[in-house]
C-alpha positions as CSV (number, residue, x, y, z in Angstrom):
1,M,-72.5,-11.7,19.2
2,K,-69.3,-13.5,19.4
3,R,-71.2,-16.5,21.0
4,I,-73.9,-16.3,18.1
5,F,-71.6,-16.2,15.2
6,G,-68.5,-17.1,16.8
7,T,-64.9,-15.8,16.1
8,K,-62.6,-16.2,13.3
9,K,-60.2,-18.6,13.8
10,E,-56.4,-17.1,13.3
11,K,-54.8,-18.7,10.7
12,P,-51.4,-20.3,11.7
13,K,-48.2,-18.5,10.7
14,P,-46.3,-20.3,8.1
15,V,-43.3,-22.2,9.2
16,T,-40.1,-20.6,8.3
17,L,-37.3,-22.8,6.7
18,D,-35.4,-22.4,9.9
19,E,-38.0,-23.8,12.1
20,A,-38.6,-26.8,9.8
21,S,-34.7,-27.5,9.7
22,S,-34.5,-27.2,13.5
23,R,-37.7,-29.6,13.9
24,L,-35.9,-32.1,11.4
25,T,-32.7,-31.8,13.5
26,V,-34.4,-32.6,16.9
27,R,-36.1,-35.5,15.3
28,G,-33.0,-36.8,13.8
29,D,-31.1,-36.7,17.3
30,T,-33.9,-38.5,18.7
31,L,-33.6,-41.0,16.0
32,D,-29.9,-41.4,16.7
33,E,-30.5,-42.0,20.4
34,K,-33.0,-44.9,19.7
35,I,-30.5,-46.3,17.2
36,A,-27.7,-46.1,19.8
37,K,-29.7,-48.0,22.6
38,L,-30.9,-50.7,19.9
39,D,-27.1,-51.5,19.0
40,A,-26.4,-51.9,22.5
41,Q,-29.3,-54.4,22.9
42,L,-27.9,-56.0,19.9
43,L,-24.8,-56.6,21.5
44,K,-26.3,-58.2,24.5
45,H,-28.4,-60.4,22.4
46,K,-25.2,-61.5,20.5
47,E,-23.5,-62.5,23.7
48,N,-26.7,-64.5,24.8
49,I,-26.7,-66.5,21.4
50,K,-23.1,-67.3,21.9
51,R,-23.5,-68.5,25.5
52,A,-26.8,-70.4,24.8
53,R,-26.8,-74.0,24.0
54,P,-28.1,-74.9,20.4
55,G,-31.9,-75.6,20.6
56,P,-35.0,-73.5,21.8
57,A,-32.9,-71.1,24.1
58,Q,-30.7,-70.1,21.3
59,E,-33.3,-69.8,18.8
60,S,-35.4,-67.6,21.1
61,A,-32.1,-65.3,21.4
62,K,-32.2,-65.1,17.7
63,R,-35.6,-64.0,17.3
64,R,-35.2,-61.2,19.9
65,A,-32.0,-60.1,18.3
66,L,-33.9,-60.2,14.8
67,S,-36.6,-58.0,16.1
68,V,-34.1,-55.3,17.6
69,L,-32.4,-55.5,14.3
70,K,-35.6,-54.9,12.2
71,Q,-36.3,-52.0,14.5
72,K,-33.0,-50.5,14.0
73,K,-33.1,-50.6,10.3
74,L,-36.5,-49.0,10.5
75,Y,-35.1,-46.1,12.5
76,E,-32.4,-45.8,10.1
77,S,-34.6,-45.7,7.1
78,Q,-36.4,-42.9,9.0
79,R,-33.3,-40.8,10.0
80,D,-32.1,-41.2,6.3
81,Q,-35.5,-39.6,5.0
82,L,-35.0,-36.9,7.6
83,Y,-31.5,-36.3,6.7
84,S,-32.5,-35.9,2.8
85,Q,-35.3,-33.6,3.6
86,Q,-33.0,-31.4,5.7
87,F,-30.4,-31.3,3.0
88,N,-33.1,-30.0,0.6
89,M,-34.2,-27.4,3.1
90,D,-30.6,-26.3,3.7
91,Q,-30.1,-26.1,-0.2
92,T,-33.5,-24.0,-0.4
93,T,-32.3,-21.6,2.6
94,F,-29.1,-21.2,0.7
95,V,-30.7,-20.4,-2.7
96,M,-33.0,-17.9,-0.6
97,E,-30.0,-16.4,1.0
98,S,-28.2,-16.1,-2.2
99,A,-31.3,-14.2,-3.6
100,K,-31.5,-11.9,-0.6
101,D,-28.1,-11.0,-1.0
102,T,-28.4,-10.3,-4.9
103,V,-31.3,-8.0,-4.0
104,N,-29.2,-6.0,-1.5
105,T,-26.4,-5.7,-3.7
106,V,-28.7,-4.6,-6.7
107,Q,-30.2,-2.1,-4.3
108,A,-26.8,-0.8,-3.3
109,L,-25.5,-0.5,-6.8
110,K,-28.7,1.5,-7.5
111,G,-28.2,3.9,-4.6
112,A,-24.7,4.2,-5.6
113,S,-25.5,5.0,-9.1
114,K,-27.7,7.5,-7.9
115,E,-25.2,9.1,-5.8
116,M,-22.8,9.1,-8.4
117,R,-25.2,11.0,-11.0
118,Q,-25.9,13.6,-8.3
119,A,-22.3,14.2,-7.9
120,F,-21.4,14.5,-11.5
121,N,-24.3,16.8,-12.1
122,S,-23.0,19.2,-9.2
123,K,-21.2,22.5,-10.0
124,E,-18.1,21.2,-8.1
125,L,-17.4,18.8,-11.0
126,N,-18.5,20.8,-14.1
127,I,-15.6,20.6,-16.5
128,D,-15.7,24.2,-17.3
129,S,-15.5,25.0,-13.5
130,I,-12.6,22.7,-13.4
131,D,-10.8,24.2,-16.3
132,K,-11.2,27.7,-15.1
133,L,-9.8,26.6,-11.4
134,Q,-6.9,25.1,-13.4
135,D,-6.3,28.3,-15.4
136,E,-6.5,30.1,-11.9
137,L,-3.9,27.9,-10.4
138,A,-1.7,28.4,-13.4
139,D,-2.0,32.0,-13.2
140,M,-1.4,32.2,-9.4
141,A,1.6,30.0,-9.8
142,D,3.1,32.4,-12.5
143,I,2.5,35.5,-10.1
144,N,4.4,33.6,-7.3
145,N,7.3,33.1,-9.7
146,E,7.6,36.6,-10.6
147,I,7.2,37.7,-7.1
148,Q,10.0,35.2,-6.1
149,S,12.2,36.5,-9.2
150,A,11.8,40.1,-7.8
151,M,12.7,39.1,-4.1
152,A,15.8,37.3,-5.5
153,Q,16.9,40.4,-7.6
154,N,20.9,41.3,-7.0
155,Y,20.7,44.9,-6.3
156,A,24.6,45.1,-6.9
157,L,24.2,44.6,-10.5
158,P,22.9,47.2,-13.0
159,D,19.5,46.7,-14.4
160,D,20.5,47.9,-17.9
161,L,23.2,45.3,-18.5
162,D,22.8,43.9,-21.7
163,E,23.3,39.9,-21.7
164,D,24.6,39.9,-25.5
165,E,27.1,42.4,-24.6
166,L,28.3,40.4,-21.6
167,M,28.6,37.2,-23.8
168,G,30.5,39.1,-26.4
169,E,32.9,40.4,-23.7
170,L,33.4,37.0,-22.4
171,D,34.2,35.7,-26.0
172,G,36.7,38.5,-26.3
173,L,38.5,37.6,-23.1
174,E,38.4,34.1,-24.4
175,D,40.1,34.8,-27.7
176,D,42.8,37.1,-25.9
177,L,43.7,34.3,-23.4
178,A,43.9,31.8,-26.7
179,A,46.2,34.2,-28.4
180,E,48.4,35.2,-25.2
181,M,48.9,31.4,-24.6
182,D,50.0,30.7,-28.4
183,T,52.7,33.4,-27.9
184,A,53.7,32.6,-24.3
185,G,54.3,29.0,-25.1
186,G,51.0,27.6,-23.9
187,A,50.6,29.3,-20.7
188,P,48.8,32.7,-20.0
189,S,50.8,35.7,-18.7
190,Y,49.7,35.2,-15.2
191,M,51.1,31.7,-15.0
192,Q,54.3,32.6,-16.4
193,E,57.5,33.3,-14.6
194,Q,58.4,37.0,-14.4
195,D,62.1,38.1,-14.9
196,L,63.0,39.6,-11.6
197,P,66.0,42.3,-11.2
198,A,69.3,40.8,-10.4
199,A,70.1,40.9,-6.6
200,P,72.7,43.7,-5.6
201,H,76.3,41.9,-5.1
202,P,78.5,43.7,-2.5
203,A,81.0,46.4,-3.5
204,H,84.6,44.9,-3.7
205,T,87.1,46.8,-1.6
206,Q,90.5,47.4,-3.1
207,P,93.3,46.8,-0.7
208,A,95.5,49.9,0.1
209,H,98.7,49.9,-1.5
210,A,101.3,48.8,1.1
211,G,103.2,51.5,2.4
212,E,100.6,54.2,1.9
213,E,100.0,56.3,5.2
214,D,97.7,59.1,5.7
215,D,98.5,62.5,7.1
216,F,98.8,61.2,10.5
217,G,101.4,58.6,10.0
218,L,98.8,55.6,9.9
219,P,98.3,52.9,7.4
220,A,95.8,54.3,4.6
221,V,92.0,53.0,4.9
222,P,91.1,50.9,1.9
223,Q,88.8,52.8,-0.5
224,R,85.5,51.6,-1.9
225,N,85.2,51.8,-5.9
């Protein structure tokens, strides 16, 4: 059947921009090599023209040099065309890559937007649940403060002490201290010098009268007052 009807020819795949740009690069490099060879030939022809005597030999050298120069100009023109084409293709490639990047960016933004909607619609981000959680945390903080206050209670002080009575007693002490300072010359009693009893003095002995003797005929012992 294939021999009778033949087979469909496969359509060639379209050339991509990268492939086309690579081909242009290869062609441009080939032209550059040809131009370089022609430049070397022109240098030789220039030397031949200088060495040749005026006349047919010199004219022949000039014609050969002119032919090489025309060929060089042709290659340079072709190379410039290739460079222009490659520049346009590079610009097109840049635009295509920018468009792809834009599409990828838009898709990424759409995906992020979808995830954000799902996150905000979840129970964890419900505003009522968050307020309830904050209230529970505040209650637990109050309970913790009460526990810490209870644990730090001083058992040495009675529980029925009235703070107002303590403040009144403190004010009374301050008034008494101020009155005491006024009467004592500006110093409280516990800072004043106390009157101490006088130190005892030794008893003076009166000398015995001269000539007095005791019962045994000895001088009499002086008597204390």
